[in-house]
C-alpha atoms as an extended CHARMM CRD file, in Angstrom:
* protein
*
       149  EXT
         1         1  MET       CA             11.0720000000      -19.8420000000       45.8370000000  PROA      1               0.0000000000
         2         2  SER       CA             11.4240000000      -16.5180000000       47.6370000000  PROA      2               0.0000000000
         3         3  ASP       CA             14.3250000000      -15.2650000000       45.5010000000  PROA      3               0.0000000000
         4         4  SER       CA             12.6500000000      -15.9540000000       42.1300000000  PROA      4               0.0000000000
         5         5  LEU       CA             10.3890000000      -13.5800000000       40.2180000000  PROA      5               0.0000000000
         6         6  SER       CA              9.0330000000      -13.8010000000       36.6880000000  PROA      6               0.0000000000
         7         7  VAL       CA              7.2040000000      -12.0410000000       33.8980000000  PROA      7               0.0000000000
         8         8  SER       CA              5.4650000000      -13.6690000000       30.9390000000  PROA      8               0.0000000000
         9         9  VAL       CA              3.3940000000      -12.5420000000       27.9480000000  PROA      9               0.0000000000
        10        10  ARG       CA              1.6080000000      -14.4400000000       25.2120000000  PROA      10              0.0000000000
        11        11  THR       CA              0.3440000000      -13.4440000000       21.7900000000  PROA      11              0.0000000000
        12        12  ARG       CA             -0.8430000000      -15.0860000000       18.5990000000  PROA      12              0.0000000000
        13        13  ILE       CA              1.0050000000      -14.2500000000       15.3900000000  PROA      13              0.0000000000
        14        14  ASN       CA             -0.6440000000      -14.5680000000       11.9750000000  PROA      14              0.0000000000
        15        15  ALA       CA              2.3400000000      -16.2920000000       10.3830000000  PROA      15              0.0000000000
        16        16  PRO       CA              3.9500000000      -19.7400000000       10.3760000000  PROA      16              0.0000000000
        17        17  VAL       CA              6.3780000000      -20.6680000000       13.1320000000  PROA      17              0.0000000000
        18        18  GLU       CA              9.3370000000      -20.7450000000       10.7240000000  PROA      18              0.0000000000
        19        19  LYS       CA              8.8580000000      -17.0730000000        9.8240000000  PROA      19              0.0000000000
        20        20  ALA       CA              8.6050000000      -16.0900000000       13.5000000000  PROA      20              0.0000000000
        21        21  TRP       CA             11.7490000000      -18.1100000000       14.2690000000  PROA      21              0.0000000000
        22        22  GLN       CA             13.6460000000      -16.4030000000       11.4500000000  PROA      22              0.0000000000
        23        23  VAL       CA             12.8250000000      -12.9440000000       12.8690000000  PROA      23              0.0000000000
        24        24  LEU       CA             13.5320000000      -14.0280000000       16.4600000000  PROA      24              0.0000000000
        25        25  THR       CA             16.9910000000      -15.3520000000       15.6070000000  PROA      25              0.0000000000
        26        26  ASP       CA             18.0260000000      -12.5560000000       13.2090000000  PROA      26              0.0000000000
        27        27  PHE       CA             19.7330000000      -10.6960000000       16.0470000000  PROA      27              0.0000000000
        28        28  GLY       CA             21.3490000000       -8.1130000000       13.7870000000  PROA      28              0.0000000000
        29        29  SER       CA             17.8780000000       -6.8990000000       12.7440000000  PROA      29              0.0000000000
        30        30  TYR       CA             16.4880000000       -6.3750000000       16.2530000000  PROA      30              0.0000000000
        31        31  HSD       CA             17.1050000000       -2.6300000000       15.9090000000  PROA      31              0.0000000000
        32        32  THR       CA             14.4490000000       -2.5330000000       13.1450000000  PROA      32              0.0000000000
        33        33  TRP       CA             11.6290000000       -3.8110000000       15.3450000000  PROA      33              0.0000000000
        34        34  HSD       CA             12.5840000000       -4.1340000000       19.0350000000  PROA      34              0.0000000000
        35        35  PRO       CA             11.7510000000       -0.9950000000       21.0380000000  PROA      35              0.0000000000
        36        36  ILE       CA             14.8710000000       -1.0560000000       23.2580000000  PROA      36              0.0000000000
        37        37  LEU       CA             17.2460000000       -3.8540000000       22.2340000000  PROA      37              0.0000000000
        38        38  THR       CA             19.9490000000       -3.7460000000       19.5760000000  PROA      38              0.0000000000
        39        39  LEU       CA             22.0280000000       -6.8920000000       19.1660000000  PROA      39              0.0000000000
        40        40  GLU       CA             25.0770000000       -7.6610000000       17.0740000000  PROA      40              0.0000000000
        41        41  SER       CA             24.6140000000      -10.0040000000       14.1180000000  PROA      41              0.0000000000
        42        42  HSD       CA             25.3750000000      -13.6530000000       14.6490000000  PROA      42              0.0000000000
        43        43  ALA       CA             26.9950000000      -15.7920000000       11.9500000000  PROA      43              0.0000000000
        44        44  GLY       CA             26.4320000000      -19.5090000000       11.6380000000  PROA      44              0.0000000000
        45        45  PRO       CA             24.1440000000      -21.8680000000       13.5220000000  PROA      45              0.0000000000
        46        46  LEU       CA             23.0830000000      -20.9690000000       17.0520000000  PROA      46              0.0000000000
        47        47  ALA       CA             24.2950000000      -23.1360000000       19.9070000000  PROA      47              0.0000000000
        48        48  ALA       CA             24.1370000000      -23.1040000000       23.6800000000  PROA      48              0.0000000000
        49        49  GLY       CA             27.0790000000      -21.3080000000       25.2320000000  PROA      49              0.0000000000
        50        50  GLU       CA             27.4560000000      -18.6490000000       22.5280000000  PROA      50              0.0000000000
        51        51  LEU       CA             27.5610000000      -14.9870000000       23.5520000000  PROA      51              0.0000000000
        52        52  LEU       CA             25.1890000000      -12.2960000000       22.2490000000  PROA      52              0.0000000000
        53        53  GLN       CA             26.1620000000       -8.6670000000       22.7440000000  PROA      53              0.0000000000
        54        54  GLY       CA             24.4150000000       -5.3880000000       22.1600000000  PROA      54              0.0000000000
        55        55  GLN       CA             22.8060000000       -2.3190000000       23.6700000000  PROA      55              0.0000000000
        56        56  SER       CA             19.6500000000       -1.7450000000       25.6680000000  PROA      56              0.0000000000
        57        57  SER       CA             18.0830000000        1.7000000000       25.8860000000  PROA      57              0.0000000000
        58        58  GLY       CA             15.0240000000        2.9810000000       27.7000000000  PROA      58              0.0000000000
        59        59  GLY       CA             12.5710000000        0.5060000000       29.1410000000  PROA      59              0.0000000000
        60        60  PRO       CA             11.8820000000        0.0190000000       32.8460000000  PROA      60              0.0000000000
        61        61  ALA       CA             15.5680000000        0.4870000000       33.7110000000  PROA      61              0.0000000000
        62        62  ALA       CA             16.0390000000        3.7220000000       31.7450000000  PROA      62              0.0000000000
        63        63  GLY       CA             19.3530000000        4.6460000000       30.2080000000  PROA      63              0.0000000000
        64        64  GLU       CA             21.5100000000        3.0120000000       27.5650000000  PROA      64              0.0000000000
        65        65  ARG       CA             23.7710000000        0.1910000000       28.6160000000  PROA      65              0.0000000000
        66        66  SER       CA             25.7840000000       -2.6080000000       27.1150000000  PROA      66              0.0000000000
        67        67  VAL       CA             24.2350000000       -6.0430000000       27.4260000000  PROA      67              0.0000000000
        68        68  ALA       CA             25.6480000000       -9.5330000000       27.0780000000  PROA      68              0.0000000000
        69        69  PHE       CA             23.6340000000      -12.7390000000       27.0660000000  PROA      69              0.0000000000
        70        70  THR       CA             24.6940000000      -16.3580000000       26.8760000000  PROA      70              0.0000000000
        71        71  ILE       CA             22.5590000000      -18.6530000000       24.7230000000  PROA      71              0.0000000000
        72        72  ALA       CA             21.1770000000      -21.2970000000       27.0860000000  PROA      72              0.0000000000
        73        73  LEU       CA             18.8510000000      -23.2790000000       24.7940000000  PROA      73              0.0000000000
        74        74  VAL       CA             18.2330000000      -23.5900000000       21.0740000000  PROA      74              0.0000000000
        75        75  GLN       CA             15.5450000000      -25.9460000000       19.7600000000  PROA      75              0.0000000000
        76        76  GLU       CA             14.7330000000      -24.6770000000       16.2640000000  PROA      76              0.0000000000
        77        77  PRO       CA             12.0310000000      -23.5200000000       15.5110000000  PROA      77              0.0000000000
        78        78  ASN       CA             10.2910000000      -23.6630000000       18.8930000000  PROA      78              0.0000000000
        79        79  HSD       CA             12.5480000000      -22.6890000000       21.7920000000  PROA      79              0.0000000000
        80        80  LEU       CA             15.2460000000      -20.1120000000       22.4160000000  PROA      80              0.0000000000
        81        81  ALA       CA             16.5850000000      -18.9910000000       25.7840000000  PROA      81              0.0000000000
        82        82  TRP       CA             19.4200000000      -16.8060000000       26.9530000000  PROA      82              0.0000000000
        83        83  THR       CA             20.7690000000      -15.8620000000       30.3450000000  PROA      83              0.0000000000
        84        84  GLY       CA             22.3200000000      -12.6830000000       31.6500000000  PROA      84              0.0000000000
        85        85  GLY       CA             23.2110000000      -10.8720000000       34.8180000000  PROA      85              0.0000000000
        86        86  ASP       CA             25.1080000000      -12.0410000000       37.8780000000  PROA      86              0.0000000000
        87        87  PRO       CA             23.7830000000      -15.1720000000       39.6570000000  PROA      87              0.0000000000
        88        88  GLU       CA             25.3260000000      -13.9070000000       42.8940000000  PROA      88              0.0000000000
        89        89  VAL       CA             23.1320000000      -10.7630000000       42.7340000000  PROA      89              0.0000000000
        90        90  VAL       CA             20.3730000000      -10.8490000000       40.0570000000  PROA      90              0.0000000000
        91        91  ALA       CA             20.2930000000      -13.0380000000       36.9700000000  PROA      91              0.0000000000
        92        92  GLY       CA             17.6380000000      -13.5800000000       34.3470000000  PROA      92              0.0000000000
        93        93  ARG       CA             16.7330000000      -16.4460000000       32.0410000000  PROA      93              0.0000000000
        94        94  HSD       CA             14.8510000000      -15.0260000000       29.0690000000  PROA      94              0.0000000000
        95        95  ALA       CA             12.8940000000      -17.6450000000       27.1400000000  PROA      95              0.0000000000
        96        96  PHE       CA             10.9430000000      -17.6040000000       23.9040000000  PROA      96              0.0000000000
        97        97  HSD       CA              8.4800000000      -20.3320000000       22.9370000000  PROA      97              0.0000000000
        98        98  LEU       CA              6.9290000000      -20.5800000000       19.4770000000  PROA      98              0.0000000000
        99        99  GLU       CA              4.2240000000      -23.1300000000       18.7520000000  PROA      99              0.0000000000
       100       100  GLN       CA              2.6310000000      -23.7440000000       15.3580000000  PROA      100             0.0000000000
       101       101  LEU       CA             -1.1470000000      -23.9310000000       15.7530000000  PROA      101             0.0000000000
       102       102  ALA       CA             -3.5250000000      -25.9290000000       13.5580000000  PROA      102             0.0000000000
       103       103  ASP       CA             -4.9260000000      -22.7800000000       11.9290000000  PROA      103             0.0000000000
       104       104  GLY       CA             -1.4680000000      -21.7720000000       10.6280000000  PROA      104             0.0000000000
       105       105  THR       CA             -0.8610000000      -19.1120000000       13.2680000000  PROA      105             0.0000000000
       106       106  THR       CA              1.9200000000      -19.1800000000       15.8500000000  PROA      106             0.0000000000
       107       107  GLU       CA              1.5270000000      -18.8610000000       19.5910000000  PROA      107             0.0000000000
       108       108  PHE       CA              4.3940000000      -16.7680000000       20.9650000000  PROA      108             0.0000000000
       109       109  ILE       CA              5.2960000000      -16.8070000000       24.6540000000  PROA      109             0.0000000000
       110       110  GLU       CA              8.0850000000      -14.6060000000       25.9620000000  PROA      110             0.0000000000
       111       111  SER       CA              9.0960000000      -14.9710000000       29.5900000000  PROA      111             0.0000000000
       112       112  GLU       CA             11.8910000000      -14.1920000000       31.9830000000  PROA      112             0.0000000000
       113       113  VAL       CA             12.6490000000      -15.6660000000       35.3770000000  PROA      113             0.0000000000
       114       114  PHE       CA             14.8120000000      -13.5800000000       37.6850000000  PROA      114             0.0000000000
       115       115  THR       CA             16.8400000000      -15.2670000000       40.4120000000  PROA      115             0.0000000000
       116       116  GLY       CA             19.4550000000      -14.3160000000       42.9200000000  PROA      116             0.0000000000
       117       117  PRO       CA             19.5010000000      -12.9270000000       46.4210000000  PROA      117             0.0000000000
       118       118  ALA       CA             18.8070000000       -9.3390000000       45.3200000000  PROA      118             0.0000000000
       119       119  ALA       CA             16.0210000000      -10.2390000000       42.8510000000  PROA      119             0.0000000000
       120       120  PRO       CA             13.1160000000       -9.3870000000       45.1900000000  PROA      120             0.0000000000
       121       121  GLU       CA             14.5740000000       -5.9860000000       46.0290000000  PROA      121             0.0000000000
       122       122  VAL       CA             15.8480000000       -5.0800000000       42.5490000000  PROA      122             0.0000000000
       123       123  ILE       CA             13.1170000000       -6.6260000000       40.3700000000  PROA      123             0.0000000000
       124       124  GLY       CA             10.1070000000       -6.9440000000       42.6810000000  PROA      124             0.0000000000
       125       125  GLY       CA              8.9290000000       -3.3530000000       42.4360000000  PROA      125             0.0000000000
       126       126  GLN       CA              9.5460000000       -3.2890000000       38.6800000000  PROA      126             0.0000000000
       127       127  LEU       CA              7.2890000000       -6.2470000000       37.7890000000  PROA      127             0.0000000000
       128       128  PRO       CA              4.3170000000       -4.1380000000       36.5900000000  PROA      128             0.0000000000
       129       129  ALA       CA              6.5970000000       -1.9990000000       34.3820000000  PROA      129             0.0000000000
       130       130  LEU       CA              8.4260000000       -5.0980000000       33.1430000000  PROA      130             0.0000000000
       131       131  HSD       CA              5.1310000000       -6.7840000000       32.2220000000  PROA      131             0.0000000000
       132       132  ALA       CA              4.0400000000       -3.6800000000       30.3000000000  PROA      132             0.0000000000
       133       133  ALA       CA              7.4160000000       -3.5640000000       28.5180000000  PROA      133             0.0000000000
       134       134  TYR       CA              7.1770000000       -7.2540000000       27.5650000000  PROA      134             0.0000000000
       135       135  GLU       CA              3.6660000000       -6.6220000000       26.1810000000  PROA      135             0.0000000000
       136       136  THR       CA              5.1970000000       -3.8520000000       24.0360000000  PROA      136             0.0000000000
       137       137  PHE       CA              8.0290000000       -6.1690000000       22.8980000000  PROA      137             0.0000000000
       138       138  ALA       CA              5.5630000000       -8.9420000000       21.9710000000  PROA      138             0.0000000000
       139       139  ALA       CA              3.3840000000       -6.4950000000       20.0030000000  PROA      139             0.0000000000
       140       140  ALA       CA              6.4180000000       -5.1760000000       18.1090000000  PROA      140             0.0000000000
       141       141  PHE       CA              7.5790000000       -8.7430000000       17.3390000000  PROA      141             0.0000000000
       142       142  LYS       CA              4.0830000000       -9.7350000000       16.1520000000  PROA      142             0.0000000000
       143       143  LYS       CA              3.7960000000       -6.6740000000       13.8990000000  PROA      143             0.0000000000
       144       144  PHE       CA              7.2520000000       -7.2060000000       12.3630000000  PROA      144             0.0000000000
       145       145  VAL       CA              6.6850000000      -10.9350000000       11.7200000000  PROA      145             0.0000000000
       146       146  GLU       CA              3.2770000000      -10.2520000000       10.1620000000  PROA      146             0.0000000000
       147       147  THR       CA              4.1280000000       -7.1630000000        8.1040000000  PROA      147             0.0000000000
       148       148  GLY       CA              7.9190000000       -7.0030000000        7.7630000000  PROA      148             0.0000000000
       149       149  HSD       CA              8.0630000000       -3.5460000000        9.3450000000  PROA      149             0.0000000000
């Protein structure tokens, strides 16, 4: 599709899937490990349709800004997705996939698909920087899950 762009990274985490899921869904602790994203804590079980709010600073689109995401999918402990943006301009569906491997490690895949009529113009030129940023996010997530800091 000409108005769809994506970025995806994959890493292996030396921890069980349940531990990775716990870190991924502890939104109030993102500030301790995520390089640019701070999210408000969430009470109770996660469900599609719930709103996550926070701040994003730095990254490919430099500057601090408020962010709001809507939970699109929750399948504990393997799948989490949220959406954000404006579908009439540029929207993103950010997905996380965790898979327990036979050796006790977890395969982590983080991806985002950007859609909307302005996606090629707004996102297209940023794909290399976005990929590098997602590699940084995945490395920070891996380190925090494995070491706790």
